[in-house]
NUDODO-143594 format. One line per field, with one value per residue: residue in one letter; z, y, x of N, C-alpha, C in turn. Coordinates in Angstrom, 3 decimals. Each point is the difference from the previous one (the first is absolute). Example, Ala and Ser with C-alpha at 12.3 -4.5 7.8 and 13.67 -1.06 7.14 Angstrom:
BEGIN
res: A, S
n_Z: 7.800, -0.720
n_Y: -5.690, 1.050
n_X: 13.190, -0.350
ca_Z: 0.000, 0.060
ca_Y: 1.190, 1.190
ca_X: -0.890, 0.820
c_Z: 0.000, 0.730
c_Y: 1.200, 1.090
c_X: 0.900, -0.770
% end
This chain:
BEGIN
res: M, D, N, R, S, E, P, R, S, T, A, P, Q, R, R, N, F, T, H, R, Q, T, R, H, W, P, Q, I, V, V, P, A, V, C, L, L, L, P, W, A, V, L, L, V, L, S, L, G, V, G, W, Q, Y, P, S, M, F, P, E, T, I, N, L, L, P, W, R, M, L, L, T, Q, R, Q, L, L, L, S, S, L, M, T, S, L, V, I, S, L, T, V, A, V, L, A, T, L, A, G, L, L, I, S, R, I, L, R, Q, V, Q, S, A, I, P, A, F, L, V, F, L, P, W, V, M, S, P, V, V, A, A, V, C, L, Y, D, L, F, I, R, L, G, L, A, G, T, L, I, G, V, L, L, A, Q, T, L, F, A, T, S, F, A, A, I, F, F, M, D, L, W, T, H, R, T, D, R, E, E, S, L, I, R, A, L, G, G, G, T, W, R, V, W, Q, H, V, V, L, P, H, C, R, P, L, L, P, V, C, L, V, Q, T, G, L, F, S, W, L, D, Y, G, L, V, S, M, I, G, G, G, H, V, S, T, L, T, L, R, L, F, A, L, I, R, E, A, S, I, H, Q, A, A, L, A, S, L, L, L, T, L, P, T, L, L, A, V, V, F, L, F, L, R, D, R, L, T, A, F, P, L, V, D, S, P, T, E, P, T, F, A, K, E, L, P
n_Z: 2.148, 0.778, -0.102, -0.299, 1.072, 0.704, -0.021, 0.981, 0.837, 0.046, 0.056, 0.052, -0.988, -0.585, 0.230, -0.392, -1.039, -0.219, 0.177, -0.725, -0.858, 0.083, -0.145, -0.808, -0.228, 0.852, -0.695, -0.875, 0.124, 0.675, -0.569, -1.149, 0.456, 0.450, -1.195, -0.660, 0.838, 0.503, -1.278, -0.222, 1.124, -0.275, -1.233, 0.506, 0.924, -1.121, -0.257, 1.307, 0.867, 1.258, 1.081, 0.090, 0.958, -0.721, -0.280, -1.273, 0.100, -0.492, 0.990, -0.469, -1.240, 0.252, -0.066, 1.258, 0.338, -1.154, 0.356, 1.224, -0.884, -0.698, 1.265, 0.804, 0.217, -0.765, -0.794, -0.535, -0.661, 0.965, 0.857, -0.845, -0.222, 1.324, 0.244, -0.932, 0.432, 1.255, -0.280, -0.839, 0.868, 1.037, -0.770, -0.530, 1.128, 0.675, -1.067, -0.277, 1.292, 0.118, -1.227, 0.320, 1.192, -0.574, -0.949, 0.928, 0.661, -1.235, -0.146, 1.202, 0.010, 0.881, 1.168, 0.293, -1.263, -0.283, 1.087, -0.418, -1.170, 0.565, 0.566, -0.868, -0.654, 0.725, 0.137, 0.954, -0.908, 0.959, 0.189, -1.317, 0.000, 1.065, -0.663, -1.059, 0.948, 0.848, -0.972, -0.242, 1.337, 0.087, -1.012, 0.915, -0.125, 1.329, -0.281, -0.981, -1.132, -0.033, 1.301, -0.190, -1.012, 0.755, 1.062, -0.741, -0.587, 1.230, 0.515, -0.802, 0.160, 1.280, -0.033, -0.644, 0.827, 1.005, -0.449, -0.249, 1.144, -0.204, -0.274, 0.841, -1.144, -0.210, -0.358, 0.967, 0.784, -0.629, 0.091, 1.249, 0.219, -0.631, 0.699, 1.082, -0.316, -0.285, 1.068, 0.615, 0.374, 1.071, -0.840, -0.836, 1.095, 0.447, -1.199, -0.134, 1.240, 0.705, -0.843, -1.021, 0.883, 0.374, -1.292, 0.013, 0.696, -0.829, -0.764, 0.172, -0.165, -1.026, -0.359, 0.245, -0.490, -1.027, -0.025, 0.115, -0.797, -0.873, 0.378, -0.029, 1.228, 0.244, -1.182, -0.572, 0.850, -0.161, -1.254, -0.507, 1.081, -0.912, -0.420, -0.407, -0.467, 0.112, -0.996, 0.268, 0.241, -1.091, -0.541, 0.661, -0.422, -1.173, 0.067, 0.490, -1.007, -0.328, -0.966, 0.145, -0.431, 0.661, 1.036, -0.334, -0.189, 1.133, 0.500, -0.644, 0.334, 1.211, -0.160, -0.562, 0.315, 1.106, -0.020, -0.245, 0.962, 0.713, -0.304, 0.278, 1.039, 0.339, -0.339, 0.689, 0.879, -0.215, -0.017, 0.757, -0.682, 1.180, 0.648, 1.209, -0.113, -0.728, -0.882, 0.196, -0.727, -1.165, 0.379, -0.391, 0.812, -0.445, 0.044, 1.124, 0.677, -0.250
n_Y: -10.440, 0.046, -1.221, -0.122, -0.701, 1.043, -0.515, -0.698, 0.948, -0.699, 1.295, 0.281, -0.915, 0.534, 1.198, -0.492, -0.587, 1.111, 0.659, -0.943, 0.110, 1.303, -0.117, -1.005, 0.966, 0.786, -0.571, 0.324, 1.287, 0.368, -0.938, 0.452, 1.244, -0.221, -0.593, 0.952, 0.823, -1.070, -0.375, 1.269, -0.004, -1.204, 0.455, 1.152, -0.655, -0.690, 1.299, 0.033, 0.593, -0.234, 0.141, 1.238, -0.207, 0.849, -0.242, 0.378, 0.391, -1.016, -0.151, -1.231, 0.490, -1.290, -0.240, 0.166, 0.276, 0.660, 0.529, 0.169, 0.350, 0.306, 0.343, -0.825, 1.254, 0.535, -0.974, 1.224, -0.206, -0.746, 0.920, 0.919, -0.755, -0.207, 1.257, 0.291, -0.932, 0.326, 1.298, -0.183, -0.813, 0.761, 1.033, -0.700, -0.548, 1.123, 0.660, -0.909, -0.128, 1.325, 0.025, -1.004, 0.553, 1.193, -0.631, -0.602, 1.152, 0.462, -1.039, 0.227, 1.337, 0.069, 0.147, -1.261, -0.405, 0.671, -0.564, -1.134, 0.412, 0.396, -1.170, -0.102, 0.546, -0.965, -0.632, 0.593, 0.435, 0.916, 0.071, 0.014, 0.879, 0.557, -0.130, 0.462, 0.775, -0.555, 0.085, 1.231, 0.090, -0.655, 0.814, 0.703, 0.759, 0.055, 1.294, -0.471, 0.121, -1.332, 0.063, 1.042, -0.671, -1.102, 0.674, 0.698, -1.119, -0.484, 1.120, 0.055, -1.321, 0.217, 1.010, -0.739, -0.983, 0.864, 0.416, -1.302, 0.105, 1.315, -0.685, -0.923, 0.096, 0.248, 1.124, -0.054, -0.285, 0.924, 0.841, -0.419, 0.067, 1.174, 0.300, -0.533, 0.716, 0.906, -0.745, 1.163, -0.150, -0.407, -0.364, -0.427, -0.540, -0.389, -0.465, -0.404, -0.465, -0.809, -0.228, 0.001, -0.701, -0.771, 0.152, 0.775, -1.080, -0.736, 1.082, 0.289, -1.271, -0.078, 1.209, -0.271, -1.226, 0.511, 1.032, -0.913, -0.799, 0.989, 0.358, -1.313, 0.125, -0.209, -0.511, 0.959, 0.923, -0.567, -0.302, 1.114, 0.543, 0.978, -1.250, 0.423, 0.639, 0.597, 0.743, -0.536, -1.182, 0.176, 0.456, -0.881, -0.844, 0.612, -0.044, -1.237, -0.113, 0.722, -0.891, 1.298, 0.146, -1.028, 0.439, 1.232, -0.495, -0.699, 1.117, 0.661, -0.908, 0.164, 1.305, -0.141, -1.309, 0.557, 0.970, -0.911, -0.715, 1.114, 0.377, -1.239, -0.115, 1.226, -0.243, -1.130, 0.738, 0.835, -0.850, -0.889, -1.058, -0.597, 0.593, 0.590, 0.616, -1.055, -0.035, -1.296, -0.221, 0.065, -1.195, -0.592, -0.785, 0.873, 0.712, -0.650, -0.074, -1.289
n_X: -74.981, 1.089, -0.602, 1.285, -0.160, 0.330, 1.226, -0.515, 0.252, 1.124, 0.265, -1.340, -0.087, 1.089, -0.542, -1.189, 0.625, 0.702, -1.134, -0.608, 1.029, 0.131, -1.318, 0.401, 0.892, -0.691, -0.980, 0.947, 0.344, -1.084, -0.786, 0.545, -0.102, -1.229, -0.081, 0.664, -0.617, -0.669, -0.130, -0.354, -0.709, -0.477, -0.184, -0.435, -0.706, -0.243, 0.157, -0.086, 0.802, -0.389, -0.737, -0.446, -0.896, -0.726, 1.274, -0.237, 1.267, 0.683, 0.860, 0.194, 0.034, 0.096, -1.322, 0.417, -1.277, 0.009, 1.166, -0.506, -0.959, 1.074, 0.130, 0.605, 0.407, -0.925, 0.453, 0.017, 1.122, 0.497, -0.443, 0.491, 1.064, 0.063, -0.333, 0.899, 0.839, -0.235, -0.011, 1.019, 0.587, -0.294, 0.341, 0.988, 0.469, -0.179, 0.454, 0.925, 0.376, -0.050, 0.555, 0.815, 0.271, 0.035, 0.667, 0.738, 0.076, 0.188, 0.799, 0.575, -0.128, 1.006, -0.646, 0.279, 0.276, -1.112, -0.537, 0.563, -0.472, -1.134, 0.249, 1.019, -1.035, -0.525, 1.158, 0.686, 0.890, 0.117, -1.333, -0.158, 1.005, -0.581, -1.172, 0.653, 0.472, -0.861, -0.918, 0.429, -0.002, -1.153, -0.301, 0.633, -1.082, -0.041, 0.091, -0.769, 0.672, 0.040, 0.213, 0.809, 0.551, -0.050, 0.438, 0.848, 0.394, -0.126, 0.477, 1.050, 0.039, -0.258, 0.856, 0.909, -0.343, -0.028, 1.178, 0.219, -0.658, 0.040, 1.109, -0.460, -0.617, -1.290, 0.581, 0.918, -1.044, -0.719, 1.028, 0.201, -1.307, 0.093, 1.096, -0.522, -1.082, 0.939, 0.244, 0.018, 1.260, 0.690, 0.987, -0.962, -0.533, 1.203, 0.243, -1.260, -0.051, 0.790, 0.995, -0.868, -0.703, 1.023, 0.259, -1.103, -0.337, 0.724, 0.279, -1.295, -0.347, 0.838, -0.387, -1.260, 0.093, 0.692, -0.841, -0.950, 0.695, 0.130, -1.219, 0.005, -0.488, -1.300, -0.283, 0.737, -0.449, -1.197, -0.302, 0.510, -0.554, 0.128, -0.180, -1.193, 1.037, -1.171, -0.441, -1.179, 0.542, 0.730, -1.116, -0.749, 0.936, 0.025, -1.332, 0.060, 0.865, -1.080, 0.100, -0.184, 1.251, 0.489, -0.727, 0.403, 1.227, -0.090, -0.506, 0.956, 0.912, -0.558, -0.094, 1.196, -0.072, -0.487, 0.922, 0.936, -0.612, -0.154, 1.254, 0.424, -0.819, 0.439, 1.271, -0.131, -0.679, 1.030, 1.020, -0.646, -0.342, 0.365, -1.021, 0.215, -1.139, -0.085, -0.921, 0.167, 1.087, -0.547, -0.349, 1.140, -0.706, -0.921, 1.153, 0.270, -1.137, 0.056
ca_Z: 1.455, 0.461, 1.120, 0.891, 1.317, 0.411, 1.061, 1.352, 0.675, 1.018, 1.163, 1.268, 0.360, 0.521, 1.339, 0.923, 0.197, 0.847, 1.345, 0.611, 0.301, 1.174, 1.173, 0.518, 0.432, 1.452, 0.353, -0.346, 0.633, 1.465, 0.384, -0.389, 0.990, 1.252, -0.185, -0.205, 1.047, 0.899, -0.702, -0.123, 1.303, 0.195, -0.935, 0.499, 1.189, -0.355, -0.828, 0.775, 1.402, 0.952, -0.066, 1.262, -0.042, -0.971, -1.366, -0.952, -0.835, 0.725, 0.147, -1.064, -1.145, -0.545, -0.545, 0.739, 0.150, -1.258, -0.222, 0.943, -0.442, -0.772, 0.905, 0.899, 1.373, 0.513, -0.408, -0.756, -1.309, 0.157, 0.383, -1.195, -0.898, 0.628, -0.165, -1.415, -0.342, 0.678, -0.547, -1.346, 0.103, 0.575, -0.976, -1.049, 0.564, 0.512, -1.115, -0.653, 0.908, 0.195, -1.192, 0.013, 1.126, -0.305, -0.989, 0.717, 0.818, -0.889, -0.348, 1.199, 0.465, 1.398, 0.886, 0.865, -0.630, -0.091, 1.339, 0.237, -0.789, 0.670, 1.378, 0.296, 0.075, 1.171, 1.104, -0.314, -0.360, 1.186, 0.761, -0.763, 0.103, 1.328, -0.021, -0.882, 0.364, 0.572, -1.109, -0.786, 0.778, -0.121, -1.369, -0.252, -0.940, 0.708, -0.163, -1.312, -1.118, -0.488, 0.919, -0.272, -1.290, 0.160, 0.791, -0.804, -1.117, 0.525, 0.050, -1.334, -0.777, 0.427, -0.666, -1.437, -0.241, 0.140, -1.098, -1.249, 0.133, -0.898, -1.392, -0.501, -0.117, -0.885, -1.346, -0.124, 0.003, -1.323, -0.960, 0.241, -0.514, -1.466, -0.388, 0.156, -0.973, -1.302, 0.003, 0.637, 1.298, 1.072, -0.503, -0.798, 0.922, 0.586, -1.036, -0.660, 0.940, 1.282, -0.178, -0.468, 1.027, 1.146, -0.431, 0.556, 1.454, 0.451, 0.492, 1.238, 1.086, 0.217, 0.684, 1.361, 0.834, 0.182, 0.975, 1.322, 0.496, 0.108, 1.152, 1.171, 1.160, 1.051, -0.311, -0.095, 1.323, 0.857, -0.580, -0.254, 1.272, -0.088, -0.826, -1.379, 0.047, -1.124, 0.041, 1.076, 1.269, 0.049, 0.206, 1.412, 0.743, -0.165, 0.789, 1.406, 0.165, -0.255, -1.238, -0.718, -1.436, -0.521, 0.073, -1.117, -1.204, 0.051, -0.248, -1.441, -0.689, 0.362, -0.586, -1.441, -0.814, 0.023, -0.961, -1.343, -0.318, -0.328, -1.329, -0.988, -0.217, -0.651, -1.403, -0.620, -0.239, -1.040, -1.237, -0.549, -0.604, 0.986, 1.260, 1.189, 0.247, -1.271, -0.427, -0.705, -1.443, -0.499, -0.260, -1.409, -0.245, -1.211, -1.159, 0.005, 0.206, -1.188
ca_Y: 0.023, -1.243, -0.547, -0.775, 0.642, 0.253, -0.935, 0.563, 0.067, -1.042, 0.566, -0.250, -1.415, -0.266, 0.578, -0.851, -1.241, 0.315, 0.256, -1.288, -0.687, 0.615, -0.213, -1.344, -0.177, -0.235, -1.344, -0.934, 0.371, -0.145, -1.410, -0.460, 0.504, -0.737, -1.368, -0.089, 0.691, -0.926, -0.579, 1.031, 0.130, -1.190, 0.061, 0.996, -0.547, -1.124, 0.467, 0.386, -0.414, 1.092, 0.734, 0.565, 0.637, -0.273, 0.103, -0.912, -0.597, -0.529, 0.930, -0.269, -0.740, -0.787, -1.262, -1.124, -1.124, -0.732, -0.750, -1.120, -1.001, -1.011, -0.777, -0.885, 0.506, 0.218, -1.146, 0.452, -0.626, -1.392, 0.038, 0.380, -1.154, -0.997, 0.447, -0.081, -1.409, -0.472, 0.630, -0.515, -1.390, -0.008, 0.553, -0.987, -1.175, 0.352, 0.313, -1.253, -0.799, 0.673, -0.199, -1.375, -0.185, 0.686, -0.813, -1.168, 0.462, 0.194, -1.312, -0.702, 0.665, -0.348, 1.108, -0.319, 0.415, 1.460, 0.494, -0.265, 0.960, 1.295, -0.089, 0.729, 1.448, 0.337, 0.300, 0.768, -0.846, -0.286, -1.030, -1.241, -0.464, -0.604, -1.299, -0.915, -0.094, -1.316, -0.952, 0.200, -0.536, -1.461, -0.354, 0.475, 1.116, 1.270, 0.616, -0.317, 0.729, -0.775, 0.227, 1.329, -0.094, -0.724, 0.802, 1.108, -0.539, -0.366, 1.202, 0.576, -0.869, 0.318, 1.243, -0.229, -0.768, 0.933, 0.958, -0.622, -0.615, 0.636, -0.295, -1.111, 0.391, -0.874, 0.131, -0.923, -1.369, -0.297, -0.114, -1.273, -1.059, 0.043, -0.567, -1.458, -0.532, -0.004, -0.981, 0.494, -0.553, 0.938, 1.006, 0.944, 0.828, 0.996, 0.869, 0.849, 0.536, 0.449, 0.990, 1.305, 0.697, 0.391, 0.750, 1.348, -0.013, -0.620, 0.958, 0.633, -0.963, -0.174, 1.186, 0.112, -1.055, 0.311, 1.083, -0.551, -0.663, 0.986, 0.874, -0.783, 0.035, -0.916, -1.387, -0.159, 0.108, -1.111, -1.274, 0.066, 0.021, 0.779, -0.669, 0.412, 1.460, 0.696, 1.449, 0.557, -0.241, 0.840, 1.377, 0.208, -0.089, 1.276, 1.010, -0.210, 0.418, 1.449, 0.262, 0.680, 0.062, -1.351, -0.297, 0.705, -0.759, -1.225, 0.368, 0.236, -1.291, -0.771, 0.596, 0.214, -0.887, 0.443, 1.096, -0.557, -0.777, 0.947, 0.553, -1.069, -0.275, 1.178, -0.019, -1.161, 0.315, 1.022, -0.302, -1.298, -0.079, -0.340, 0.701, -0.827, -0.680, 0.061, -1.296, -0.728, -0.070, -1.131, -1.150, -0.252, -1.433, -0.331, 0.031, -1.073, -1.318, -0.542
ca_X: 0.231, 0.631, -0.752, 0.852, 0.154, 1.368, 0.433, -0.026, 1.307, 0.187, 0.706, -0.718, 0.055, 1.329, 0.094, -0.761, 0.746, 1.151, -0.512, -0.335, 1.248, 0.624, -0.845, 0.237, 1.376, 0.140, -0.448, 1.066, 1.268, -0.047, 0.202, 1.336, 0.958, -0.218, 0.441, 1.444, 0.756, 0.726, 1.154, 1.030, 0.651, 0.838, 1.125, 0.958, 0.661, 0.866, 1.116, 1.179, 0.092, -0.111, -1.267, -0.454, -1.315, -1.080, 0.490, -0.618, 1.023, 1.155, 1.112, 0.970, -0.534, 1.110, -0.534, 0.555, -0.950, -0.142, 1.232, 0.008, -0.976, 0.711, 0.832, -0.733, 0.059, -1.351, -0.815, -1.168, -0.050, -0.442, -1.417, -0.747, -0.078, -0.872, -1.383, -0.347, -0.221, -1.204, -1.213, -0.247, -0.442, -1.349, -0.938, -0.276, -0.669, -1.327, -0.900, -0.375, -0.820, -1.277, -0.824, -0.502, -0.923, -1.263, -0.718, -0.537, -1.127, -1.141, -0.540, -0.471, -1.218, -0.209, 0.344, 1.145, 1.258, 0.062, 0.338, 1.419, 0.765, -0.079, 0.476, 1.237, -0.189, -0.810, 0.907, 1.202, 1.145, 0.817, -0.706, 0.120, 1.384, 0.151, -0.669, 0.723, 1.421, 0.275, 0.001, 1.211, 1.123, -0.048, 0.385, 1.361, -0.057, 0.116, 1.302, 0.556, -0.580, -1.139, -1.113, -0.560, -0.686, -1.261, -0.936, -0.487, -0.784, -1.315, -0.839, -0.138, -0.893, -1.365, -0.392, -0.134, -1.227, -1.118, 0.100, -0.443, -1.324, -0.963, 0.333, -0.815, -1.399, -0.778, 0.545, 1.134, -0.541, -0.562, 1.096, 0.675, -0.876, 0.070, 1.300, -0.045, -0.949, 0.660, 1.077, 1.208, 0.352, 0.329, 0.923, -0.774, -0.782, 0.898, 0.560, -0.976, -0.987, 0.557, 1.062, -0.497, -0.775, 0.818, 1.186, 0.093, 0.112, 1.238, 1.001, -0.456, 0.166, 1.435, 0.519, -0.531, 0.565, 1.413, 0.126, -0.313, 1.207, 1.082, -0.223, -0.374, 0.898, -0.426, 0.322, 1.454, 0.611, -0.398, 0.411, 1.438, 0.705, 1.216, 1.004, -0.251, 0.096, -0.620, 0.174, -0.823, 0.692, 1.192, -0.440, -0.310, 1.256, 0.695, -0.717, 0.379, 1.385, 0.054, 0.741, -1.074, 0.271, -0.176, -1.431, -0.634, 0.306, -0.793, -1.396, -0.122, 0.020, -1.186, -1.209, 0.158, -0.841, -1.400, -0.119, 0.150, -1.196, -1.066, 0.307, -0.161, -1.419, -0.585, 0.392, -0.625, -1.402, -0.107, 0.693, -0.354, -1.332, -1.010, 0.194, 0.150, -1.272, -0.707, -0.510, 1.044, -0.122, -0.762, 0.855, 0.258, 0.017, -0.751, 0.863, 0.983, -0.583, -0.667
c_Z: 0.447, 1.245, 0.976, 1.306, 0.328, 1.099, 1.340, 0.610, 1.098, 1.237, 1.296, 0.422, 0.566, 1.414, 1.016, 0.275, 0.912, 1.431, 0.704, 0.368, 1.268, 1.260, 0.620, 0.489, 1.506, 0.430, -0.317, 0.800, 1.500, 0.431, -0.357, 0.996, 1.316, -0.108, -0.045, 1.108, 0.978, -0.659, -0.143, 1.312, 0.267, -0.912, 0.486, 1.200, -0.343, -0.790, 0.792, 1.403, 0.872, -0.181, 1.395, -0.212, 0.211, -1.446, -0.882, -0.816, 0.859, 0.066, -1.125, -1.083, -0.657, -0.562, 0.730, 0.205, -1.278, -0.321, 0.928, -0.379, -0.740, 0.849, 0.907, 1.435, 0.608, -0.406, -0.798, -1.335, 0.089, 0.410, -1.192, -0.945, 0.579, -0.160, -1.445, -0.414, 0.621, -0.645, -1.403, 0.044, 0.528, -1.007, -1.057, 0.559, 0.450, -1.126, -0.701, 0.893, 0.226, -1.185, -0.022, 1.109, -0.281, -1.029, 0.652, 0.849, -0.851, -0.338, 1.201, 0.491, 1.435, 0.882, 0.826, -0.673, -0.131, 1.351, 0.295, -0.799, 0.674, 1.384, 0.249, 0.129, 1.149, 1.158, -0.495, -0.424, 1.189, 0.834, -0.717, 0.077, 1.352, 0.038, -0.834, 0.463, 0.550, -1.092, -0.825, 0.747, -0.142, -1.390, -0.338, -0.961, 0.675, -0.159, -1.329, -1.080, -0.552, 0.898, -0.223, -1.327, 0.127, 0.753, -0.818, -1.177, 0.448, 0.017, -1.394, -0.891, 0.365, -0.677, -1.495, -0.332, 0.119, -1.170, -1.295, 0.089, -0.962, -1.469, -0.606, 0.066, -0.866, -1.437, -0.202, 0.031, -1.367, -1.052, 0.177, -0.507, -1.528, -0.503, 0.059, -0.972, -1.401, -0.043, 0.638, 1.368, 1.007, -0.486, -0.840, 0.884, 0.608, -1.055, -0.511, 0.947, 1.225, -0.204, -0.589, 1.058, 1.145, -0.390, 0.538, 1.513, 0.505, 0.444, 1.315, 1.184, 0.301, 0.784, 1.456, 0.913, 0.223, 1.007, 1.410, 0.601, 0.236, 1.271, 1.276, 1.096, 1.027, -0.266, -0.046, 1.374, 0.880, -0.547, -0.258, 1.254, -0.012, -0.844, -1.476, -0.002, -1.276, 0.190, 1.106, 1.362, 0.127, 0.229, 1.468, 0.863, -0.097, 0.777, 1.479, 0.267, -0.214, -1.187, -0.990, -1.504, -0.640, 0.032, -1.123, -1.312, -0.056, -0.262, -1.478, -0.769, 0.264, -0.692, -1.504, -0.838, -0.006, -0.995, -1.429, -0.413, -0.379, -1.392, -1.083, -0.303, -0.677, -1.487, -0.740, -0.348, -1.143, -1.354, -0.632, -0.485, 1.010, 1.283, 1.145, 0.303, -1.267, -0.316, -0.800, -1.486, -0.413, -0.278, -1.488, -0.334, -1.289, -1.235, -0.088, 0.168, -1.282, 0.145
c_Y: -1.348, -0.504, -0.784, 0.757, 0.157, -0.993, 0.691, -0.021, -1.056, 0.523, -0.191, -1.461, -0.362, 0.545, -0.847, -1.301, 0.230, 0.253, -1.298, -0.767, 0.548, -0.207, -1.362, -0.207, -0.194, -1.393, -1.059, 0.280, -0.270, -1.471, -0.521, 0.459, -0.739, -1.433, -0.108, 0.657, -0.953, -0.650, 1.021, 0.172, -1.184, 0.028, 0.981, -0.551, -1.125, 0.421, 0.323, -0.548, 1.244, 0.775, 0.465, 0.679, 1.506, 0.102, -1.063, -0.771, -0.570, 1.035, -0.158, -0.845, -0.740, -1.358, -1.227, -1.133, -0.810, -0.800, -1.211, -1.078, -1.145, -0.824, -0.842, 0.521, 0.123, -1.105, 0.408, -0.726, -1.442, -0.071, 0.356, -1.182, -1.093, 0.369, -0.118, -1.438, -0.513, 0.571, -0.503, -1.435, -0.081, 0.504, -1.040, -1.190, 0.326, 0.296, -1.270, -0.850, 0.639, -0.154, -1.401, -0.213, 0.688, -0.774, -1.239, 0.393, 0.233, -1.327, -0.712, 0.568, -0.411, 1.147, -0.277, 0.327, 1.507, 0.622, -0.206, 0.963, 1.367, -0.005, 0.731, 1.504, 0.418, 0.439, 0.793, -0.940, -0.357, -1.100, -1.337, -0.558, -0.641, -1.387, -1.025, -0.270, -1.381, -1.065, 0.126, -0.494, -1.516, -0.457, 0.421, 1.166, 1.357, 0.533, -0.291, 0.817, -0.720, 0.200, 1.345, -0.006, -0.687, 0.837, 1.155, -0.483, -0.415, 1.195, 0.574, -0.847, 0.237, 1.280, -0.224, -0.784, 0.885, 0.981, -0.570, -0.590, 0.590, -0.258, -1.024, 0.371, -1.019, 0.084, -0.951, -1.452, -0.378, -0.144, -1.314, -1.163, -0.052, -0.606, -1.526, -0.631, -0.076, -0.941, 0.458, -0.615, 1.090, 1.102, 1.040, 0.925, 1.094, 0.986, 1.020, 0.593, 0.602, 1.122, 1.326, 0.774, 0.508, 0.837, 1.431, 0.021, -0.553, 1.008, 0.654, -0.930, -0.234, 1.165, 0.035, -1.096, 0.213, 1.106, -0.469, -0.669, 1.001, 0.837, -0.761, 0.114, -1.070, -1.435, -0.232, 0.024, -1.198, -1.336, -0.010, 0.032, 0.798, -0.617, 0.340, 1.520, 0.591, 1.499, 0.640, -0.201, 0.885, 1.452, 0.271, -0.121, 1.306, 1.112, -0.146, 0.430, 1.496, 0.325, 0.647, -0.003, -1.373, -0.411, 0.708, -0.732, -1.294, 0.287, 0.280, -1.309, -0.805, 0.520, 0.209, -0.970, 0.397, 1.121, -0.501, -0.807, 0.907, 0.584, -1.053, -0.263, 1.178, 0.019, -1.175, 0.280, 0.996, -0.452, -1.326, -0.015, -0.284, 0.761, -0.968, -0.778, 0.141, -1.386, -0.712, -0.053, -1.263, -1.173, -0.268, -1.484, -0.375, -0.043, -1.241, -1.376, -0.499, 0.069
c_X: 0.552, -0.711, 0.863, 0.213, 1.467, 0.393, 0.053, 1.393, 0.056, 0.700, -0.778, 0.031, 1.353, 0.160, -0.748, 0.736, 1.207, -0.437, -0.352, 1.260, 0.634, -0.823, 0.235, 1.432, 0.130, -0.442, 1.042, 1.260, -0.025, 0.101, 1.390, 1.054, -0.145, 0.491, 1.513, 0.814, 0.681, 1.203, 1.128, 0.755, 0.922, 1.222, 1.059, 0.757, 0.973, 1.229, 1.258, -0.046, -0.074, -1.295, -0.373, -1.338, 0.179, 0.445, -0.657, 1.029, 1.117, 1.128, 1.016, -0.658, 1.174, -0.441, 0.534, -1.006, -0.164, 1.262, 0.078, -1.003, 0.688, 0.956, -0.884, -0.027, -1.391, -0.973, -1.237, -0.110, -0.471, -1.467, -0.874, -0.158, -0.893, -1.470, -0.452, -0.301, -1.294, -1.253, -0.307, -0.517, -1.426, -1.019, -0.372, -0.781, -1.422, -0.974, -0.466, -0.914, -1.362, -0.925, -0.599, -1.024, -1.332, -0.816, -0.607, -1.199, -1.239, -0.664, -0.596, -1.322, -0.345, 0.484, 1.249, 1.324, 0.130, 0.353, 1.487, 0.874, 0.005, 0.646, 1.315, -0.170, -0.912, 0.889, 1.197, 1.122, 0.883, -0.650, 0.093, 1.417, 0.264, -0.642, 0.768, 1.432, 0.351, 0.043, 1.274, 1.234, 0.055, 0.437, 1.427, 0.074, 0.123, 1.419, 0.667, -0.701, -1.225, -1.215, -0.661, -0.764, -1.354, -1.029, -0.565, -0.845, -1.393, -0.938, -0.221, -0.900, -1.454, -0.495, -0.221, -1.268, -1.230, -0.032, -0.570, -1.405, -1.017, 0.296, -0.939, -1.483, -0.729, 0.520, 1.177, -0.477, -0.558, 1.099, 0.762, -0.843, 0.029, 1.303, -0.052, -0.994, 0.603, 1.194, 1.279, 0.213, 0.320, 0.933, -0.723, -0.831, 0.876, 0.499, -1.014, -1.052, 0.684, 1.015, -0.494, -0.772, 0.887, 1.207, 0.043, 0.246, 1.327, 1.049, -0.392, 0.218, 1.474, 0.581, -0.457, 0.533, 1.493, 0.228, -0.355, 1.230, 1.117, -0.121, -0.326, 1.057, -0.353, 0.399, 1.503, 0.642, -0.335, 0.502, 1.508, 0.831, 1.292, 1.092, -0.153, -0.089, -0.581, 0.156, -0.831, 0.657, 1.224, -0.363, -0.284, 1.253, 0.788, -0.685, 0.338, 1.442, 0.191, 0.896, -0.955, 0.238, -0.122, -1.469, -0.761, 0.247, -0.811, -1.475, -0.240, -0.052, -1.267, -1.250, 0.114, -0.826, -1.477, -0.227, 0.119, -1.226, -1.163, 0.214, -0.223, -1.474, -0.697, 0.326, -0.635, -1.452, -0.158, 0.523, -0.379, -1.435, -1.081, 0.295, 0.123, -1.268, -0.830, -0.525, 1.068, -0.253, -0.746, 0.937, 0.110, -0.048, -0.734, 0.891, 0.889, -0.607, -0.657, -1.520
% end
């Protein structure tokens, strides 16, 4: 008599797995449609000219708004490049300054510097711009690109410093003390303690500070005084001019980095070795220090 058991059929298990898969499809499809529908409407409106309510499509599909993007008639291309330069510069400067300031706050252990770091976020950017406008006029920075960069970097640095505050714990203090006890200097501390701990957070901070500068309207309109034309200012100008197709194109360009940032962070969390919020990797100073 053969005591070997017959293999069980996997058909019921496959059916249950397929049922679970199909049951989760509405939870994925419905949010995706709600998320992408505004972009689809803007894309359709930016493909042509002429529109009458309640039609959903332009009267003529000729890609004229996209062709005009490469010209200087609507100033969209120059505004796009200005916003790109400002946001990239603010993201890099604010992230580096915020990391250093948060480390200093950890060492100082005082309430007054921490209050000054939180102060820019207590008030509205527009109110802060009104308060800073007189100072910027006296310094000759009002209405200049440098003035807008400084104003946005001030707010973005405050956010970056708050963002990195939780990075410094008793664990990092003990690791830094161990590095110095083994004869390592400041560079060794940054190489084997600071950078491994902050590496998962740097892309997130760069993206968020860059998006803050990219989407800013209050500081640019007040400090720039209309002389610094960014994409947000150009968008509101097109809306006031009732240029619906150019405004749709400007809205697409303005919101596209946000969508790309979400996709980038999602893929980064799935494809890299470290997630967005995770414990930092173990330092490797033991292998290199004598």
